[in-house]
C-alpha positions in Angstrom: 4.2 16.1 -62.8 6.2 13.6 -61.8 9.3 12.4 -59.3 12.5 12.2 -60.7 14.6 9.4 -59.8 16.7 9.4 -56.7 20.2 9.4 -58.8 19.2 12.5 -61.0 18.2 13.8 -57.8 21.7 13.6 -56.2 23.3 14.6 -59.3 21.9 18.1 -59.6 21.3 18.3 -56.1 24.4 21.4 -55.5 22.1 23.2 -58.0 19.1 23.1 -56.6 20.9 24.4 -53.2 21.7 27.2 -55.5 18.1 27.6 -57.0 17.5 31.0 -54.8 20.3 33.0 -56.0 20.4 32.4 -59.6 19.2 35.8 -60.4 21.7 37.3 -58.7 24.4 35.5 -60.5 22.2 35.9 -63.5 22.7 39.7 -62.9 27.0 39.5 -62.8 29.3 39.2 -65.4 32.0 37.3 -63.4 33.6 34.9 -65.5 34.0 31.0 -64.9 36.3 30.6 -67.8 38.3 31.6 -70.4 38.9 29.7 -73.3 41.9 31.0 -75.8 40.4 34.3 -74.6 37.3 34.1 -75.0 35.2 34.7 -71.3 32.5 32.4 -70.1 30.6 34.4 -68.1 28.6 33.0 -64.7 25.2 34.5 -66.5 26.0 32.1 -69.9 26.7 29.6 -67.0 23.9 29.7 -64.9 21.5 29.8 -68.3 23.0 26.8 -69.2 22.9 25.1 -66.1 19.0 26.0 -66.0 18.3 25.1 -69.5 19.8 21.6 -69.1 18.4 20.9 -65.4 16.0 24.4 -64.5 12.7 21.6 -64.7 14.2 18.7 -63.0 14.7 21.6 -60.1 11.9 23.4 -60.3 10.0 20.0 -59.7 12.1 18.6 -56.9 11.9 22.2 -54.9 8.2 22.0 -55.7 8.4 18.6 -53.8 10.5 19.2 -50.5 8.2 22.3 -50.0 5.2 20.2 -50.3 6.7 17.5 -48.3 8.0 20.0 -45.4 4.6 21.4 -45.5 3.2 18.0 -44.6 5.5 17.4 -42.2 4.6 21.0 -40.3 1.3 20.1 -40.5 1.3 16.6 -39.3 4.3 16.6 -37.2 5.7 13.3 -38.1 9.1 12.7 -38.1 12.0 9.7 -38.4 13.2 8.6 -35.5 17.0 7.6 -35.4 17.1 3.9 -35.2 14.0 3.7 -37.3 16.2 5.5 -40.0 19.2 3.1 -38.7 17.3 0.2 -39.7 16.6 1.1 -43.0 19.8 1.8 -44.1 21.4 -1.2 -42.4 18.6 -3.2 -44.9 20.1 -1.4 -47.9 23.5 -2.4 -46.7 22.2 -5.6 -47.1 20.8 -5.4 -50.3 23.7 -4.3 -51.5 25.9 -7.2 -50.1 26.7 -5.2 -47.0 29.1 -2.2 -46.0 32.4 -2.8 -47.9 30.1 -2.8 -51.4 29.3 1.3 -50.2 32.2 2.6 -52.0 31.5 1.3 -55.3 27.8 1.9 -55.0 28.5 5.3 -54.4 31.0 5.7 -57.1 28.9 3.6 -59.6 26.8 6.4 -58.7 28.5 9.2 -58.5 27.2 10.3 -54.9 28.9 10.9 -51.7 27.6 9.0 -48.3 25.3 12.2 -47.0 23.7 12.7 -50.7 22.6 8.9 -50.1 21.7 9.1 -46.5 19.9 12.6 -47.6 17.6 10.9 -50.0 17.1 7.8 -48.0 15.9 9.6 -45.3 13.6 11.6 -47.4 12.4 8.4 -49.2 11.3 7.2 -45.2 9.9 10.2 -44.7 7.6 10.1 -47.3 6.5 6.6 -46.4 6.0 8.0 -43.0 3.8 10.6 -43.9 1.6 7.9 -46.1 1.4 5.5 -43.6 0.1 8.4 -40.9 -3.0 9.3 -43.3 -4.1 5.5 -43.1 -6.3 4.7 -40.5 -6.1 0.7 -38.8 -9.4 -0.2 -37.4 -8.5 -3.3 -35.2 -11.4 -5.0 -37.1 -8.7 -4.4 -39.9 -6.0 -5.7 -38.3 -7.7 -8.9 -37.1 -8.3 -10.0 -40.0 -5.1 -8.8 -42.0 -3.4 -11.4 -38.9 -5.8 -14.1 -40.1 -5.1 -13.3 -43.7 -1.2 -13.8 -43.1 -0.7 -15.7 -40.2 2.5 -18.0 -41.9 4.1 -14.3 -41.6 3.9 -14.3 -37.7 3.8 -17.6 -36.3 7.1 -18.9 -34.7 7.9 -21.8 -38.0 9.3 -25.0 -36.4 12.7 -25.4 -37.4 15.9 -27.8 -37.1 19.4 -26.8 -36.6 21.5 -29.5 -38.0 25.0 -30.7 -39.9 25.9 -33.0 -42.9 28.8 -35.3 -44.4 27.7 -35.0 -48.1 29.2 -37.9 -50.3 29.1 -39.7 -53.5 27.6 -43.0 -52.6 25.5 -44.8 -50.2 28.1 -47.2 -49.3 30.3 -44.2 -48.0 27.9 -42.7 -46.4 27.2 -46.0 -44.2 30.7 -46.4 -43.7 30.7 -42.8 -41.9 27.8 -43.4 -40.5 29.1 -46.4 -38.6 32.2 -44.5 -37.8 30.2 -41.8 -35.9 28.2 -44.2 -34.2 31.6 -45.9 -32.6 32.5 -42.1 -31.5 34.4 -40.6 -34.8 33.6 -36.8 -34.2 31.3 -35.5 -37.0 33.1 -32.2 -37.2 36.5 -33.6 -38.1 34.8 -36.2 -40.0 33.3 -33.4 -42.6 36.3 -31.0 -42.7 38.2 -35.0 -44.2 35.4 -36.2 -46.6 32.3 -33.7 -47.1 31.9 -32.9 -50.6 30.6 -29.6 -49.9 33.3 -27.4 -48.9 31.6 -24.5 -47.6 29.9 -26.3 -44.4 32.9 -28.6 -44.1 35.1 -25.8 -43.2 32.3 -25.1 -40.2 32.7 -28.8 -39.2 29.2 -29.6 -41.2 27.3 -26.8 -39.6 24.2 -25.8 -41.7 23.0 -23.5 -39.2 19.3 -23.6 -38.5 16.6 -23.7 -41.5 12.7 -24.4 -41.6 10.8 -25.9 -44.0 10.7 -25.3 -47.4 14.4 -24.2 -47.1 16.5 -27.2 -48.0 15.6 -29.6 -50.7 13.0 -32.0 -50.3 14.8 -35.4 -49.3 17.6 -33.7 -46.9 14.4 -31.5 -45.3 12.4 -34.8 -44.5 15.4 -36.5 -43.3 16.4 -33.6 -41.0 13.0 -32.9 -39.3 12.4 -36.3 -39.1 15.4 -37.4 -36.3 15.3 -36.1 -32.8 17.8 -33.9 -31.5 21.5 -35.8 -31.2 20.0 -38.1 -33.6 21.8 -39.3 -37.4 20.4 -40.5 -40.2 21.2 -40.8 -44.0 19.4 -39.1 -46.9 19.9 -39.4 -51.1 19.3 -35.9 -52.6 20.3 -34.7 -56.2 23.6 -33.8 -54.7 24.6 -37.3 -53.2 24.4 -39.5 -50.5 23.9 -36.6 -46.8 24.9 -38.4 -43.1 22.6 -35.6 -41.0 23.2 -34.4 -37.4 20.5 -32.6 -35.8 21.7 -30.7 -32.9 18.1 -28.2 -32.2 14.5 -27.6 -32.8 12.4 -25.2 -32.1 8.7 -26.3 -32.1 6.2 -24.0 -34.0 4.7 -21.4 -32.0 1.2 -19.4 -32.9 1.6 -15.9 -32.6 -0.8 -13.8 -30.9 -2.1 -10.3 -32.1 -2.7 -8.5 -28.7 1.6 -9.2 -28.7 2.5 -8.1 -31.4 -0.4 -5.9 -32.5 1.6 -3.0 -33.7 4.0 -4.8 -36.3 0.7 -6.1 -37.4 -0.9 -2.6 -37.8 2.0 -1.1 -39.1 2.1 -4.2 -42.0 -1.2 -3.8 -42.6 -0.8 -0.2 -42.9 1.3 -0.6 -45.5 -0.6 -3.3 -47.1 -2.8 0.1 -47.9 -0.9 2.8 -48.3 -0.3 4.4 -51.8 3.2 3.7 -53.1 5.8 7.1 -52.6 5.0 8.5 -56.6 1.5 7.8 -56.2 1.4 9.7 -52.5 3.2 12.7 -54.0 0.8 13.2 -57.2 -1.4 13.1 -54.4 0.7 16.3 -52.4 0.8 17.7 -55.9 -3.2 17.4 -57.0 -4.4 19.2 -53.4 -1.8 21.6 -53.7 -2.2 25.2 -55.2 1.1 25.9 -57.3 2.1 28.5 -59.3 4.0 28.2 -62.0 5.0 32.0 -62.5 8.4 31.7 -64.6 6.9 31.5 -68.1 9.2 29.1 -69.6 8.2 26.5 -67.0 4.6 26.9 -67.6 
């Protein structure tokens, strides 16, 4: 039995909540609508909904029950802090909170439905992780294999002024060395209009984030020093304003984080985990049309 996707689930959520009451509705002849005097009854309406969505709703109800039983068995929960972190990451992935209304409109769901589906997805992930055994030796091996994820890399904080020719770059550098204000010259001359509006400020970056000639020059400069580099974009006058040194990570200081990452590397996907729950469960489909 395959899990229906999140969008289909939220579209039929209302129907699934009615699931226990379907027989009662089917026994009544309440009129839902009239078309040129011809009545459409509740029993016809429910039958049509069941025909179209019944299999998917039944599947979702079974999954809900399996998750509920497993949660009761294990005591696994999703903390508000953890869920808030997941939700903030989701918002960032869609472009930020301002894009949420467009996302909800596109999929025809409410924020409450989205939150419910996300929370269930997080719970499934936590249930899957709870069944993974992580030995200290396994965690240590994972840490060594993936040390680059945890070591603090060397970074530089810098500003630049981008111009079209070497002559322009050298002339501006001379002005700067004579005491001119870097931010002012960046706003007046830089072809990089985005950073120019910030006085040339580029922020903090590590190796591999900038084009190579710019990176090499920036990392070669000391704090407070200036230099010139040529890239495919033009000529850069670079000012380094900060630097952090590389610091190797210490496993004991971040053991919980590494252990969780190690478990994630071993855990099944949500679909695989749900299939595992279904395979292990005794599921009896009683109604003939769904057998």
